N, C-alpha and C positions, 0 to 999 in steps of 0.2 A: 052731678059727677065731680070726683074729685080732680081739680087740677094741679098736675104735676109741676116742680121748675122746667121739666127738660123739654115735656111737651109746649108748655107757655116759651120758653125761647125759642122754640122751634118756629110756631107760627109768629115772633118777630123777625125770623130772619138771623138770629142767633146763634149758629149752626154749631160752630165748634165750641160753645156754650154749655151747649143743648147738648152735645156727644158724650161733656165731662158728666153730665147729672145720667143720661140714659146710661155711661157705663158705670157709673154709680149703682145704679140698679143692680147690673150684672155681677157688679164682685160682690154687694151686700146679700143678694140671693144664692152666690157661690158658698159665703161665708157662713150662711145660716142655712142653705142645703134646702133651701123654699125658691121655687123658679118659676112662679105663677108668672111673675112680670117680665121674663126673661124672651120669651119671642117677641112679644113689641118692640122691646128694648132694640133687642136683631137689626129690626124693623124699622125701627126709628135712626138709629145711628146708620143704615145702611141710607137712606133716605137723605138725612142730612150732609151725608160725604158726596152724595150724586148733587146736591144742592150747592157743593162747595169744588165740584170737576174734577174729585179726585176717585175716579170710576174703579181703580184697581182696589183701592179700602171698601168702597161701597161695595163691591164684588164681593169682598172677604166676608161678612158682615149679610151680607142677599142671600150666602150659601148657606152659612149660620141659620139664618129665619126661615129658608126655606125647609133645612132639613128637621127641624122643631116641629114646622106646620105639618111635616109629615110622620111625625112620631107622637103628636098629638090625638 
């Protein structure tokens, strides 16, 4: 399994750095019209914000994550 920088940073507890990489996935997905990794990225960003105690931001990303799960 390929280990992406965002996931690795997240496991190390470097949540702010992980958010940057997961957000890059979303940006590149939107730019190229390929969103196969977007659902996981939304969930990962939400998890990072939860760990940082920013529950408002986490809720926004969880909402997007759940919405994507419902359409997949």
